[in-house]
N, C-alpha and C positions, 0 to 999 in steps of 0.2 A: 146524273143529278143536275148538271148544268142545264140540260134540255128541259127538265121538269121546271126548273126555276124560270127559264126563258118563256116557257109555255104559260106559267102562272102570271108572268109579267104581262104577257099579251092579253090574258083574260082579265087583267086588273086585280089579280090576287096577290097577296103578300106571302113572303116566306115565313116560316115559323119564327125565325130570329127577328125579322122586322116586326112581326105581330107582337112579339114579346116586348120590344122597345116601346110600342104604343100603349102597353099596359102599365099599370102601377107596379111598384116593386113587389107587392104582395100578389098581384095577379100574374106576374111573370112565372111564379112558381106554383100556379094552380094546377091541381091534379084533376083528371077526369072525374066527373061526378058519378055517383052510384048508378044514376039512371043510364048514363052513357055506357058504363061498363056492363050494366045489365043488358042493354040492347045488343051489345057486341056478343055477350054470352048467349043471348036467346037466339041469335042467328044459328040456323041449323048448319052444323059443320061436321064434316067427316075428317078427322085428323089425317087419315092416310091420303084422302083426296086433296086436302089442303097442302100436305107436304109435297105431293106430286106436282101441284101447281107451282109451288115455290121452286122446286127442282127444275121445272120446265123453263124458268126464267133464264134468259141467256146470261152467261158470265160477264159479258161486256158491261152490263148494267152495274156490276159491283166493282168495276175496275178503278175508277177515280171520280172525284167530284167534278173534274173539268170535262167529263165526258158529255158531249152534246147529244142528248137523247133524240130530240126532234130531228136533228140533221141525220142521225143514224136511221131513224124510222122512215124518213122521207126517202133516203137513198135506197131503202129496201123495197120501195113501191115498184111494182112491175110497170112496164111501159104502157100497158093498156089497163086502165083502172076499171074495177068492177065494184059497184056499190055494195052488193051483197057480200063480196069477199072482204071489203073494207070493214063493213059492220061486224062481220064474224071475227075478224082480227081484232077490232076494237073491243068487242065483248070479251075476247080472250085476254086482252091486256087488262080490262077492268077486273076480270076474275083474279088475275095474278095480283093486281093492286089490292083487291079486297083481301086476298090471302095474306099478303105482306102486312096490311094494316091490322088484320086480325092477329097475326103473329106478334106484331109490335105491341098491340093492346094487351095481349096475354103477358108479355114480358114486363110491361109497365105495371100491370096488376100484381105481378109476382114481386116486383121491387118496390111496391108502394110503402111498406113500413120503413124501409131504409130512406126512402125519399122524404117521408114525414119527419123522421128524426133529423135528417140533414137540414131540413127547412127550419126546424127549431134552433139548431146551432147557428144558422145564418141570422135568425132573429136576435139571438143572444149577442152575436158579434156586432150587430148593428147598435145594440144598446151600449156595449162597451166602447165602441168608437165615439159615440156621442159623449160619454163620460170623459174620454181622453181629450176630446176637443175642448171641454170645459177646463181641464187641468192645464192644457197648453195655453189657453187664454189667460188663466191666472198667472202662470209663470212669466209670460211676456209682460204682464203688468208689473210684476215684482222686479224684473230685470230693468225695466224702464225707470222704476223708482230708484234702484241702486245706481244706475248711470247718472241720474240727476243728483245723487247724494255725494259722489266723488268730484273733487275739483281737478282742474287741468294741471295744476302744479304737482299734485300727488302722482298722477300718471306720468308726468315728466320726470320725476325722480326715479320712478321704476324704469323708465326707458333709458335714462342715463346710467343707472346701475348695471343694466343688462349690457349696454355698450361698453362699460368699463371692464366687465368680465370678459367680453369678447376680445377687447384689446389686450388684456393680460394674457389670455391664451395665445393670441397672435405673437406677443413678445416672447413667450416661452418657445413657441415654434421657431421663431427667427433665431433665437439663441442656439437651439438644437441644430438648426441648419448651418449656423456658423461653425459650431463644433464639428459637424460632419465634414465641412469644407477643409478643416485643419487636421483631420485624422491622417492624411497621407504622410505628413511629417513624422508623426508618431509611429506609423507603420514602417517607415524606412528605418527608424531607429531600432525597432524591435527586430527587424530582419537582420540588421547588422549585428545585433546581440544574439542572433540565432534562436530567438524566442518565437519559434514558429507556432506553437499552440496559442500563445497570447496574441500574435498577429492575426491568426485566422479567427480567433474568437472576437477580436475587435472588429475585424472586417465584416464578419457575419452579423454582429450587432448593428453596425452601421447600415448594412443592407436592409436589416429589419426596420430600423428607424426610418430609412429613406422611403421604404414602401408605405409607411404611415403618412408621409408628407408628399406622396406622389402627385397630389393635386396642384403643387407648386411647379411652375415651369422650370425653375432652376434645379429641381431635384432630378429631372431626367438626365441631365448632363452628369450629375454626381453619381447616379446609378451606373452609368457607363464607365465612369472613372473607377468606381469601386470594383466592378467586374474585371476590369483590366488589372487592377491591383491584386485581386484574388488569383488570377491566372499567373501573374508574376510570382506570387508566393508559391504556387504549385510548382512552377519551374525551379525556383530556388530549393524547394523541398525535395524535388527529384535529384538535384545536384547533391544536396546533403545526404540523401539516401545512398547515392553512389559511393560516397566516402566511407560508408560502413564496410565495403567489400575488402578494403586493405587494412584498415585500422579501426577495429570495433571499439566504440566507447559507449558505455552503458547510458550515461546521462544524455549524450547526443542522440542515441537511438531511441531513448524513451521520449524525448521531445518530438522526434520525427513521427513515431507511432501515435502519439497523442494528437499531433496535427492531422494525420490522415484519418484518425477516428473522428475528429471534429468535422472533417470534410465528408465523412461517410464513404471513404474510398479505401477501406482496409484491404479488400481483395485486390484492388488495383495496385496498391502499394506492394503487395507480395509478388504480383506478376512483374512489376517493374524491378523489384529487388533481384529476382532471378535473372532478369535480362542484364542487370548491372554486374552480377557475379560472372555471368558468361563473358561479358565484354571485358571485365577486369582480368580474367584468365588470359584472354587473347592479347590484350594490351601489355600485360605484365611480361609474358614470355617473349613477346616481340621486342620489347624495350631492353630486356636483359640480354638477349642474343644479339640484338643490334649494337648494344654498347660494346660487347666483346669483339664483334666483327670489325667495327670502326676502330677499336683500340689496336687490334692486330694489323689492320690495314694501314694504320699510321696517318689516316686523314679522315676528314669528315665529309667525304663524298656523299652527296645525297642519293646516289644511285642505289645504295643499300637500302635506303628507306622505302624505295619503290618496289623492292623485292617481296615476294611472298615468304611467309614464315618457313615453309619447307625448303625453298631455295636459299634462304638466309642461313639455315642450319648447315648447309653444305660448305659455307665459307669459314666455319669454325676450325681453327688450327688444332693440332694435337696438344700443343703446350697449354692452350687456353680451354681445352675441352672439359677437364675436370672442374676447374674453378667456375666455369660457366654453368656446368651441370649443378654444382652445389648451390650457386646463387639462384639458379632457376628453381630448384626444389625449395629453397628457402622462401622465395617469393610466392610460390604456389602454396607453401605451408601457411603463409600469412593469410592468404585468401581463404583456405579451408578452415583455418582457426577462426577467422571472422564469421564464417558460416556456422561453425560449431557454437560459437558464443551467441550468435543470433538465435539459434534453436534453444540454447540454454536460457536466454532472456525470455523467450515466449513461454517456456515451461515454468519459470519462476514468477514473472511479473505480468504476464498477459491475462489479468483477471479483472479488468475494468468493468464496473457496473454500468448498465444503461441508465440514461437520465430518468429520474422519477417523474411520474405523472399520475394525476388523480383518476384518470379514466383508463380505458382498456388499452391505450397506446403503450403503457408500461409493459404489458405482457408481450405485445408485438415487438417492442424494443429488445426485451430479453431474448426472445426467440431469434431475432436478427443477429444479436451479439453472439449467441451460441453458434449460430450457423457460420458467422465470420471466423470464430475461433476454430471450428472444425475444418473450415476451408484452409486456414493458415497452417494448421497442423499437418493436413494431408499434403499441402503444397510443399512444405519444408521437408517432409519425409520423402516425397517423390524427388525433390531437388537434390537430395544427397547423391543418389546414383547418377543423376545427370551431371552434377558438378564434377564428380570423380571421373566420369567417362570423358569429360572435356580435358581434365588434367592428364589422364592416361594418354589420350590422343596427342596432346602437345608434347609430352615427354617421349612418347614413342617416335614421333617425327624427329625429335632431336637425337635420340639414340641411333636411329637408322640413317641419319644424315652424315655420319662419319664412319669410316672404316677403322675399326679398333683392332684389327688383326696384328698390327705391329706395335701395340702398346706394351709397356713394361708390365710385368706380372702384378707388381704392387699397385700400379695405376689402374689396371683392369679390375683388380680385387676391390679397389676403392670405389670404382664405378658400380660394381655389384653391391657393395655396401650401401651406397646411396640409393640405388634402385630398390634394394631389399627393404631398406627402411621406409622408402616411399610406399612400397606395397603394404608394409605394416601399418602405415598411416591410413592407407585406403581401407584395410580390413577393419581398423578401429573406427574409421569415418562412416562407412556404410555397410560393413560386412562383406565387401567385395573380395573375390579371390584374384583380382587384377589380371584377368586372362590376357588383356591387350598388352600390358607391360611384360607379363611373363613370356608371351610369344615373341615380342620384339627383342628382349634381352636374351632369350634362348637362341634366336638366330645369330645375334652378335657373339654369344658365348660359344656356340658350336663352331662358328667361323674362326673366332680367336683361338679356341682350344685346339683345333686341328693344326693351325700354324704353330701354336706354342708347343704342342706335343711333338711335332716334327722337329722343331729346333732342339727340344730337350733330348730327343732320341739321338740326335747328332752329337749333342754335348755328352750324353752318356757313352756313346761310342768313343769319343775323344778321351773321356775319363778312363774308360776300360783300356784303351790302347796306351795310356800313360801310367796306368796303375802298376805299382811295384809289388802289390799284394803283401804289404807289411801291416802289422797290427796297428789299428787306430786306438790310441790310449783313451779309454773312457772309464768312468767309475763303475764299480760293481753294481751300484744302485741306479745305473743309467736306465732311463725309460724314454720312449719316444714322446711321451706327454710332456717331457721337459723341454722339448724343442719348440721354437717359436711357431713353427708351422702347425703344431698340434695343440696350441693353447686353447683353441676354441672348444676342444672336446672336454676340457677340464673346467670350463666356466659354465655357470648357470645362466640360462638365457634371460636377459633383462629386456623389458619392452622399450627402454629408453636408450639402449646401446645397440649398435649394429652388430651383426653376428660375428664378425671377425675382430672386433675391437672392444669386447666386453672386459672390463677389469675383473681380475680374479677375485677381488674382495667384494664384488658387487652382490648384494642380496636381492634375491628375486622379488620384484615388485608387482603389486597387483594394480597399480594405477596406470592409466593409459597415457600415451604421449600428450594428448590434448589436456588432460588434467595436470600433467607435470609442467607443461610449458604454457599453460593458460595465461599466466600473469607475466610472462617474459621468457626470453631465451628462444632457441631454435634447435630442433633435433638434427639439423643438417649443418651445424657448425663444423668446419674442418678441424680435426685434431690430428695433425700429422705426426706429432711427437709421442703419441701413445706407445708405439712400438719401440721407440728409441729408449724408453725407460726400462724396457724389459731386458734382462740379461740371461744368458744360458750358462749353467755351471755343470757341464756334463763331461768335460775332459779331465783325465787324471794326469799326474806328473810322471812321465815315462812309464805309464801303465799302472801306476800305483795311486792309491787314494790320497797319499800325502808323502812328504819327504821322509818322515820318520819311518813309515811303513817300507819305503824303498830301502832305506839304510839297514833296517833289521833284516830284510829279505836278503840283502847282499851279505851281511855278516853271517847269517844262518847258512847261506849257500856258498860261502867263500871257500870253505874247505872241501876238497874233493877226495878225502881219504875214504869216504864210504862209497865211492863210485867204483864199480868193477873195472878191472884193467881193460877189458875188451871194449867197454863203452867209451874209453878214452881214445880209441883208435878212430881213424876216419871212417872205415867201414870194415865189416867182417864177412868173409865168404861163408855162407851157410853150410857148405859141404866140407870144405877144408879147414875153416877156422883160421886161415892165415890172415895176417894183417899186412897192409901195404907198407912199402919202404918208408914213405913220407908219413909222418904222424901229424896229427892236428895240434895246433898251437894252444897254449893255455888260455889266451884271450878268446879264441874261437870257442873253446869249451865253456868259458865263463859266460860268453854271450848266449850260448845255448842253454846254460843253466838259468840265466835270467828269463829267457823266453819260456822255458819249461815251468819256471815258477809263476810267470804271468798266467800261464794257461791252467795250472793246477792249483796253486795256492790262493791267488787273489780271486779267481773265479769271475773275472770280468767278462762281459760279452765280447765275443770275437767278431770284429767287423773291420772293414777298411774305410778309407775316405770315400771311395765310390759307393759303398753300401750306405754310408751316412748320407751321401748326396741323393741316392735313390729314395731313401726314407724321407728326406726333406721334400723331394718332388711329390711323393705320395701324400704328404701332409698338405702341400699346396693344392694338389688335385682335390683332396677331400674338403679343403677349405672352400674351394670354388663350388664343389658339389653341395656342400652344406648350405651355401647361400642361395644357390639356384638348383633346386631339386629336380626340375624337369629335365635337366641334362645329366642326371645321375647315371644312366646306363652308359652314355658315351664316355663319361669320366672313368667309370669303373672298367670299361673296356680298355681305355688307354692305360690305366693303372696295371691291368693284367699284362699289357704289352711291355711295360717297364720290367716287371718281374720276369716275363718270358725272355726278354732280351738279355737280362742279367744272367739267368740260368744258362741260356744258350752260349753266352760268351765263356762262362766258367767251364762248361763242358768242352767247348772248342779249344780252350787254353790247356786244360789239365786232364780231361777225361777221354779225349779222342785217341784211339789207337788204330791207325789205318791198317796196320799189318794184321791185327786180329779181326777187324771188321770185314776185311775183304774175304776172309775165310769163313765168315759167319759165326766166329767165336768171340766177338767183341765183348767188352765188359758191360755195355749197356744192355738192359733187358728189352724185351719186346715193347713193354709199355713205355719205357723211357724213349726208345727209338721212335715210337708213334708220336709221342709228345714233341720230340725234337723235329721230326718231319713236319708236324703241324706248324711249329714256330717258323721253320725255314720257309715253308710255302706262303705263310700269311704275312711274315714280318721281314724276312731277310731278302735283300736285293742281291741276287747272284750274277747280275749282268752289268756290273759297274763299269767294267772295262770295254763293254761292247759299244761300238760307235754307231751301229745301225739304228736308225730311228724307227721305232715301232708305231703301231697304231695309236690313236689318241687315247683309247681305253687303256692300252698297255702303259702309256706314259703316265696317265693318272694313277694307275695302280702302283707304279714304281715310286710315285711321289709319297705314297703311304708306307713305303718300305725303307729300310736302312741297311747299308752294307755290313758284311760280316766283320767284326772287329779282329784286330791282330794283336797278339801278345807283345808287350813292350820288350825291346831288346835288352833292357836292364834285368829282366827276369831270365835266369839261366836254369834250364831244366835238364841239361845233359852233363852237368858237372858233378862228379862224385864228392867234391869238397863241400857242396851245399846239400848233400844227400838228395841230389837230383830235384831240388826245389821242394823238399819236404815241407818246410815252413810255409812257403807260398801256397802249396796245395792245401795244407791244413787251414790256413787263414781263409783262402777262397771258399773252401767247402763249408767251413763253419759260418762264414759270413752269409752264404746262401741259406744255410739253415736258420740263422738268426733273422734274415729278411723274411723267410717263410713264416717264422713264428710271429713276426709283427703283422703279417697279413692275416694270420689266424686270429690274432688279438683284435684286429679291426673288422673281423667278419660280421659280428653282430651289428656294428654300426653301418656297415655297407648293406647288410640285409634289410635294415630299417628304412633306408632311403631308396633302395632298388624298387622299380615298379613291379607289381605282382607278375605281370606277363613276362618279365625278363629275369625273374629269380632262378629259373633253371640254368641260365647261363652262369650265374654266380656259383651255384652248387657244382656245376660241371668244372668250373675253373678251380675251385678249392679241391675237388676230388683229384683232378689231374696234377695240381700243384703238389699235393701231399705225396702222391705216388712218385712223381718225378723227382722231388727232393730226396725222398728216402732212397730211391734207386741210385741217384747221383752220389749221394753221400756214401752209400755202400760201395759203389763202384770205385770211388776215389780214395776212400779211407778205410776199407775193410781190414786191412792188415797193418794199420798204423799202430806203433808202440807195442805190438804183441811180443816180438822177440827180436834179437839182433839179426839183421838181414844183410845179405850182400847187395851189391849195387844192382845186379841184374834182377834179383827177386824183388827188391824194393821198387824199382822202376816198373816192373811188371805188375806188382800189386797195386800201385797207385794209378 
């Protein structure tokens, strides 16, 4: 296109645009005349040939207006020019130009109606513009008249009024800036009053106002100061949040939550709260243990403060172990109670409405608030197990830091009480079974119980070797449930009292420990005097229920007129019926009458002091087992050893007959002999006098065994004056039967706590026990009181 223009310029022609500028406005929009259009139409054309000509035009001609056609065509000329070729090429270009012109003319004729219509619109627009020019001229004339009509004074008044309004606005802004500068004093006062929501609200309002006057240079410094104040408020708010962990206060926590809600950091507050609870647990246990360690050390040496908590627990002495454990649990209880009350607060009071708004932001605020509540709820629920896990680990470290194998029984039971109640707290706190605590206390209990049981077996051997096998006077209504050691079986379990110290009159409660101690008190308060208030009333006076009963028995039995003469003798030969030369004294006979009365009339249980001691040991064992059920099998196994050793001792004292047993005709049956052999192999140390040191395994096995007891020298079984120990034999046998009856009475309770996999052991023990006791009783007393017997037959029968 540019080449055509340059060619036209050289030939003195003008471009269509330049030609239009030379024409009048109306001539610019002139359309071809009918004659011109007719000439174009009359030219013979072949549409197909015309289209072929147009298609033969090189594409470069249609590229852009800046294309230089002349230069392009000149560059195409061959080095040697031929006039004929040039003319032919020129004719070709003319034909292409004529085809394009014809095509353009056809398009113009096709669009002629639209062109005419648009030309009419242009004409109408020209008329409208002329009218607008007239209106503008009139307006200017009127404005000039109004300007001349107003005086300079009137315009001055308006200017002064405007200036006054600006100055009043400036004065208001300056007063606001002055107030903003003085807000730091009020903010400090509000922080001292712990009015955190008010302080944050005031600080946010000041920041909003400061943003309005940010165009003043003094406001930039104020903005920085307000931001520092807000950060300081957040720091103090975090400190206030940490105080919740040890002493929860509803009003204080409400202010803190309102403050965080104003800051839009509810989720951050909940994350920080859990961090503070974790830190509170660590700091609390460390300070409690450190206090006792320094107290026991007698100085305030700072070396203890640098120790780890685990190492610090190893410095606790035995005397301070229980008070420290109680204070430790009390402190941890306060932390868990605060967490419990925190959850309770969110359930009751965390229903704040989002700020109202007239647009859609209200809906968004409500959704955000609901999301925050859901986050807080899930965070608190998840934190329950996390907090309890931290508590368990701290208490576990303390429990395993001291060897409790040498503790007194009451002290160890007290430790179990505290730990049992702590596990109850954990179950109510988060439904946990406290596996960590159970495992740690199980280790200590097994270690303690083995040592304790070994000592008790030695004590039992001492009791048996010093036992004279006289009747222990107890009431006919005697029951093992009347003993202190079995009080726990007769008490209903209360959630607020430890398993071994529940008062008998306590009514079973449905409230939890957190509900009971929510407003004060502590479930771990030491109550050492509970057991002192309990008394036992199981002993009778000389074997009678009362003095009157004893007197009437003596009066009734004082006369021996109804006693056969042969029974007054020391003994009678079964074959000859002869009586010995020496007769029994009247006092001896009266003593026997009293004993006979005790056995037949009063019908009191027959037992000895050693039997009562074994029963008390069984009660202590069961008490420990009831508190810590995971060691139930070990406890029951040790209880069976108490019974086995007692039965073995009675047989060795009164039932053994070496003369008959060597011939295979002993009084013991095969089942009894099997049981006694089992006891001897598993429990009796037969190598006490051996000085040879065995293997380490043998030494360990011997530690679990106890030597064979020896009958007291006060018990005479070879004297005819005492019927060869008839009374002692009867008391020993019946005491064994009574002890077996008590074990049968406890069978259901033992079966309830025994692990399912170990119940066959319990069934086997009871089966062997019943058979062994029956055979022992039959062997020792089968011929008792049946007929007058001589010394040989009596000794043989017993």
